[in-house]
C-alpha positions as CSV (number, residue, x, y, z in Angstrom):
1,M,-15.9,-4.1,-22.1
2,N,-17.1,-5.9,-18.9
3,P,-15.9,-5.1,-15.4
4,E,-13.6,-8.1,-15.2
5,D,-11.8,-7.0,-18.4
6,R,-11.4,-3.5,-17.0
7,K,-9.2,-4.9,-14.1
8,A,-6.4,-5.6,-16.6
9,Y,-5.9,-1.9,-17.4
10,V,-4.1,0.8,-15.5
11,R,-6.8,3.2,-14.2
12,F,-7.4,6.8,-13.3
13,E,-10.1,7.3,-10.7
14,F,-11.8,10.5,-9.8
15,T,-14.8,11.5,-7.6
16,A,-16.6,14.7,-8.5
17,D,-17.1,17.2,-5.7
18,K,-20.5,17.6,-4.1
19,G,-20.8,21.1,-5.6
20,Q,-19.7,20.0,-9.1
21,S,-21.5,22.0,-11.8
22,P,-22.6,20.2,-15.0
23,V,-19.7,19.9,-17.4
24,R,-18.9,17.6,-20.3
25,I,-16.9,14.5,-19.3
26,D,-14.1,15.2,-21.8
27,R,-13.6,18.8,-20.5
28,F,-13.7,17.5,-16.9
29,L,-11.0,14.9,-17.6
30,V,-8.7,16.9,-19.7
31,D,-7.9,19.1,-16.7
32,R,-7.2,16.1,-14.5
33,I,-5.1,13.7,-16.6
34,E,-1.7,14.9,-17.5
35,N,-0.8,15.0,-21.2
36,A,-4.3,13.9,-22.2
37,S,-6.0,15.8,-25.0
38,R,-9.8,16.0,-25.5
39,T,-9.3,13.9,-28.7
40,K,-7.6,11.1,-26.8
41,I,-10.3,11.2,-24.1
42,Q,-13.1,11.1,-26.7
43,Q,-11.5,8.1,-28.3
44,A,-11.2,6.4,-25.0
45,I,-15.0,7.1,-24.4
46,D,-15.8,5.6,-27.8
47,Q,-13.7,2.5,-27.0
48,G,-15.6,2.0,-23.7
49,K,-12.7,3.0,-21.5
50,V,-14.5,5.7,-19.5
51,W,-17.1,4.6,-16.9
52,V,-19.2,6.7,-14.5
53,N,-20.7,5.0,-11.5
54,D,-19.8,1.6,-13.0
55,K,-21.7,2.3,-16.2
56,Y,-20.5,3.1,-19.8
57,I,-21.2,6.6,-20.9
58,K,-21.3,8.6,-24.1
59,S,-19.1,11.5,-25.0
60,N,-21.8,14.1,-24.4
61,Y,-22.3,12.9,-20.7
62,K,-22.2,15.8,-18.2
63,V,-20.5,15.2,-14.9
64,R,-22.7,15.5,-11.8
65,P,-22.0,15.9,-8.1
66,N,-20.4,12.8,-6.5
67,D,-19.9,11.0,-9.8
68,R,-17.3,8.2,-9.6
69,I,-15.3,8.3,-12.8
70,E,-13.0,5.6,-13.9
71,V,-10.7,6.0,-16.9
72,L,-8.8,3.0,-18.3
73,S,-5.4,3.6,-19.8
74,F,-5.2,4.7,-23.4
75,E,-2.9,1.8,-24.3
76,E,-3.5,-2.0,-24.1
77,P,-2.3,-3.5,-20.8
78,R,1.3,-4.5,-21.0
79,I,2.6,-7.9,-19.7
80,Y,6.0,-7.2,-18.3
81,E,8.7,-9.8,-18.9
82,V,10.2,-11.0,-15.7
83,T,13.9,-11.4,-16.3
84,P,15.7,-13.6,-13.7
85,E,18.2,-11.6,-11.7
86,K,20.6,-12.8,-9.1
87,I,19.4,-10.7,-6.1
88,D,19.9,-11.9,-2.5
89,L,16.7,-13.1,-0.8
90,D,16.0,-13.4,2.9
91,V,14.0,-16.7,2.8
92,I,12.2,-17.4,6.1
93,Y,10.6,-20.7,5.0
94,E,10.4,-22.9,2.0
95,D,8.9,-26.2,1.0
96,D,7.5,-27.7,-2.3
97,Y,4.4,-25.5,-2.2
98,V,5.1,-22.1,-0.5
99,L,7.9,-19.7,0.1
100,V,8.0,-17.0,2.7
101,V,10.4,-14.1,2.1
102,N,11.4,-11.1,4.2
103,K,11.4,-8.2,1.7
104,P,13.7,-5.2,2.4
105,A,12.5,-1.7,2.2
106,G,13.1,-0.1,-1.2
107,M,12.4,-3.3,-3.2
108,I,9.4,-3.2,-5.5
109,V,7.3,-6.3,-5.7
110,H,6.3,-6.4,-9.4
111,P,7.9,-4.9,-12.6
112,G,6.1,-1.9,-13.9
113,V,6.6,1.4,-15.8
114,G,10.0,2.7,-15.0
115,N,10.9,-0.4,-12.8
116,Y,11.6,-3.3,-15.1
117,N,14.5,-4.7,-13.0
118,G,15.6,-5.2,-9.4
119,T,12.1,-6.2,-8.2
120,L,11.2,-9.1,-6.0
121,S,9.7,-10.9,-9.0
122,N,13.0,-10.7,-10.8
123,A,14.8,-12.1,-7.7
124,L,12.2,-14.9,-7.4
125,A,12.6,-15.8,-11.1
126,Y,16.3,-16.4,-10.6
127,Y,15.9,-18.1,-7.2
128,L,13.2,-20.6,-8.4
129,G,14.7,-21.0,-11.8
130,N,12.6,-23.3,-14.1
131,E,10.6,-24.5,-11.1
132,I,7.6,-22.3,-11.9
133,H,8.9,-19.9,-14.6
134,E,8.8,-22.0,-17.8
135,G,6.9,-20.0,-20.3
136,N,8.1,-16.7,-18.6
137,R,5.2,-16.7,-16.1
138,H,5.2,-14.2,-13.3
139,P,6.0,-15.5,-9.8
140,F,2.9,-16.5,-7.8
141,L,2.9,-13.7,-5.4
142,V,-0.3,-14.0,-3.4
143,H,-0.2,-10.5,-2.0
144,R,2.0,-7.4,-1.9
145,I,3.4,-4.7,0.3
146,D,4.6,-1.2,-0.6
147,K,8.0,-0.5,-2.0
148,N,9.2,1.2,1.1
149,T,7.5,-1.1,3.6
150,S,9.7,-4.0,4.8
151,G,8.6,-7.5,5.9
152,L,7.0,-10.8,5.2
153,L,5.5,-11.8,1.8
154,L,4.0,-15.1,0.8
155,V,4.8,-16.9,-2.5
156,A,3.1,-19.9,-4.0
157,K,4.9,-22.4,-6.2
158,D,2.0,-23.7,-8.2
159,E,-1.4,-22.5,-9.5
160,E,-3.4,-24.8,-7.1
161,S,-1.6,-23.4,-4.1
162,T,-2.0,-19.9,-5.4
163,R,-5.8,-20.3,-5.6
164,F,-6.0,-21.9,-2.1
165,L,-3.9,-19.1,-0.5
166,A,-5.6,-16.3,-2.5
167,D,-9.0,-17.5,-1.2
168,Q,-7.7,-17.0,2.3
169,F,-6.7,-13.4,1.7
170,K,-10.1,-12.8,0.0
171,A,-11.9,-14.3,3.0
172,H,-9.7,-12.3,5.5
173,T,-8.7,-15.5,7.3
174,T,-4.9,-14.8,7.1
175,T,-3.1,-13.1,9.9
176,R,-1.2,-10.0,9.0
177,K,0.3,-7.9,11.7
178,Y,2.5,-4.9,11.1
179,V,4.4,-2.6,13.4
180,A,4.4,1.1,12.8
181,L,6.0,4.2,14.4
182,V,3.4,6.9,14.3
183,W,3.3,10.6,15.3
184,G,1.7,11.3,18.6
185,S,-0.2,9.1,21.1
186,P,-3.6,7.7,20.0
187,E,-6.3,8.7,22.6
188,E,-7.4,5.1,22.8
189,T,-4.6,2.7,23.3
190,E,-6.3,0.1,21.1
191,G,-9.2,0.2,18.7
192,T,-10.5,-0.4,15.2
193,I,-10.4,2.0,12.3
194,E,-13.1,1.4,9.7
195,G,-13.4,3.6,6.7
196,N,-13.7,3.1,2.9
197,I,-10.4,3.9,1.1
198,M,-10.5,5.6,-2.2
199,R,-8.0,7.3,-4.5
200,S,-7.4,11.0,-3.8
201,T,-9.1,13.3,-6.2
202,Q,-6.2,15.8,-5.8
203,N,-3.3,13.3,-6.3
204,R,-3.9,10.0,-8.0
205,K,-0.7,8.5,-6.3
206,K,-2.3,9.0,-2.9
207,F,-5.3,7.5,-1.2
208,T,-7.7,8.8,1.4
209,V,-10.7,7.7,3.6
210,S,-13.9,8.4,1.7
211,P,-15.5,11.6,3.3
212,D,-19.0,10.3,2.9
213,G,-18.3,6.7,3.6
214,E,-20.0,5.5,0.4
215,H,-17.1,5.6,-2.1
216,G,-14.0,3.5,-2.2
217,K,-13.3,0.0,-0.9
218,H,-14.3,-1.2,2.5
219,A,-11.3,-1.3,4.9
220,I,-10.7,-2.3,8.5
221,T,-7.6,-1.9,10.6
222,H,-7.2,-3.0,14.2
223,Y,-4.5,-1.2,16.2
224,K,-2.8,-1.4,19.6
225,V,-0.2,0.9,21.1
226,I,2.8,-1.1,22.2
227,E,5.0,1.8,23.4
228,D,4.4,5.5,24.0
229,F,7.3,7.8,23.5
230,T,5.3,11.0,24.2
231,Y,5.7,12.5,20.7
232,T,5.6,9.2,18.8
233,S,4.2,5.8,19.5
234,L,5.0,2.2,18.4
235,V,1.8,0.7,17.2
236,E,0.8,-2.9,16.2
237,C,-1.7,-2.9,13.3
238,Q,-3.6,-6.0,12.2
239,L,-5.2,-5.9,8.8
240,E,-8.7,-7.3,8.4
241,T,-8.7,-6.1,4.8
242,G,-5.8,-5.4,2.5
243,R,-6.2,-2.2,0.6
244,T,-3.5,-0.1,-1.0
245,H,-1.7,2.0,1.6
246,Q,-4.3,0.9,4.1
247,I,-2.4,1.4,7.4
248,R,-0.8,4.6,6.2
249,V,-4.2,6.1,5.2
250,H,-6.1,4.8,8.3
251,M,-3.4,6.1,10.8
252,K,-3.4,9.5,9.1
253,H,-7.2,9.5,9.2
254,L,-6.9,8.8,13.0
255,G,-4.6,11.8,13.3
256,H,-1.4,9.9,13.6
257,P,0.6,9.7,10.3
258,L,3.4,7.2,10.1
259,F,6.8,8.6,11.1
260,S,8.9,9.6,8.0
261,D,6.1,8.9,5.6
262,D,6.7,11.5,2.8
263,T,3.4,10.6,1.0
264,Y,1.1,11.2,3.9
265,G,2.8,14.1,5.8
266,G,4.9,12.2,8.3
267,D,8.2,13.5,7.1
268,R,8.1,16.7,9.1
269,I,7.8,17.5,12.8
270,L,4.1,17.0,13.8
271,K,4.5,16.6,17.6
272,G,6.8,18.2,20.1
273,V,8.1,21.6,21.0
274,V,10.5,22.5,18.2
275,F,13.9,23.7,19.3
276,S,17.4,23.1,18.0
277,K,18.2,19.9,19.9
278,Y,14.8,18.3,19.2
279,K,14.9,19.3,15.5
280,Q,18.3,17.8,15.1
281,F,17.2,14.6,16.7
282,I,14.2,14.3,14.4
283,E,16.4,15.1,11.3
284,N,18.9,12.4,12.4
285,C,16.0,9.9,12.6
286,F,14.7,10.8,9.2
287,A,18.2,10.4,7.8
288,L,18.5,7.0,9.3
289,M,15.2,5.8,8.0
290,P,14.1,7.9,5.0
291,R,11.0,5.9,4.4
292,Q,7.7,5.2,6.3
293,A,8.2,3.4,9.6
294,L,6.2,0.3,8.7
295,H,7.2,-3.4,8.8
296,A,5.1,-6.5,8.0
297,K,6.1,-8.4,11.1
298,T,3.8,-11.4,11.4
299,L,2.2,-13.6,8.7
300,G,-0.2,-16.5,9.3
301,F,-2.0,-18.8,6.9
302,V,-3.3,-22.3,6.4
303,H,-0.9,-24.4,4.3
304,P,-2.3,-25.4,0.9
305,K,-1.2,-29.0,1.1
306,T,-1.0,-30.0,4.8
307,K,-3.9,-27.7,5.8
308,E,-2.0,-26.8,9.0
309,R,-2.0,-23.3,10.4
310,M,1.5,-21.7,9.9
311,T,2.7,-18.5,11.5
312,F,5.9,-16.6,10.8
313,D,7.5,-13.7,12.5
314,S,10.4,-11.4,11.4
315,E,12.7,-9.0,13.2
316,L,12.6,-5.3,12.6
317,P,15.2,-4.2,10.0
318,E,18.2,-2.2,11.1
319,D,16.9,1.2,10.1
320,F,13.6,0.8,12.0
321,Q,15.3,-0.7,15.0
322,G,17.8,2.1,15.1
323,V,15.2,4.8,15.1
324,L,13.2,2.9,17.7
325,D,16.3,2.6,20.0
326,R,16.8,6.4,19.7
327,W,13.3,7.2,20.7
328,R,13.5,4.8,23.7
329,S,16.8,6.3,24.8
330,V,15.9,10.0,24.3
331,N,12.4,9.5,25.9
332,A,14.0,8.1,29.0
333,A,16.9,10.5,29.3
334,Y,15.5,13.9,28.2
335,D,12.5,16.2,28.7
336,F,11.6,17.8,25.4
337,G,9.0,20.0,27.0
338,S,5.3,19.7,27.7
339,K,3.4,17.2,25.6
340,D,1.3,18.9,23.0
């Protein structure tokens, strides 16, 4: 199985510790993949679904320090049927070639395991009708954002436009600006975070910055503090690359996790002198916005037909704006104690 074919499969990724002692690959993996038996793992190895450092290995291979291990799913990749569903869409712009939508927080972009309905793809299938969905094809989503991130997404209406726009994302010539509420105040009011992003070896649903800088995918985020609320800050983040959870991982790496981000530790009080009034204020904010404070605000690209540069901007959603207004108000009116 070649590297291109591997991309179609769901993958588990692990990196062995620097002090990893030699151990058979099947024994190493059985302790890390839930409900996977050694027999299943050995079968996957025989089928060419286990790779170490981008190379096929045999079942007697012994894991070494810093090995990068990739395990393809035990089942063939599934193509999920996109059923048209009448779901309201916030369409920012539309012509014969592209569509720009403002995705609400909580909406998944693509169908997947456990989420076959209610996705943006389902909504687009209904909205566009037979325009691009004859033969039950997926919508031409050029990029994606996390389920609980709100904001702008670009959709192409034909394959030629898809390729043209996808090339821009690959070449990093698009403009993607996000706003995020983060814990604390970055020491530098603006700067660049550069660090390879890899899947966490402790929790495969999370990502982290590669500790040695060699593993993972190259990632660059430019940030600028817009407002400082003492214990939190409103930050503009501009993506140069587009890795999974990039802003969330990079801001945590900088020491400033996103406010209310339950995956990366932002759903608890990280800054401020904790007393009853402050604790209640934070809890009220979490209740108002029970998701990471991240919004894809600005999107710019070259149009696939006219070749003109287009830029779109979106307002903050109600939950984000509400929390922001509370921080502005309380920061101006109260003294929560000395800044820590």
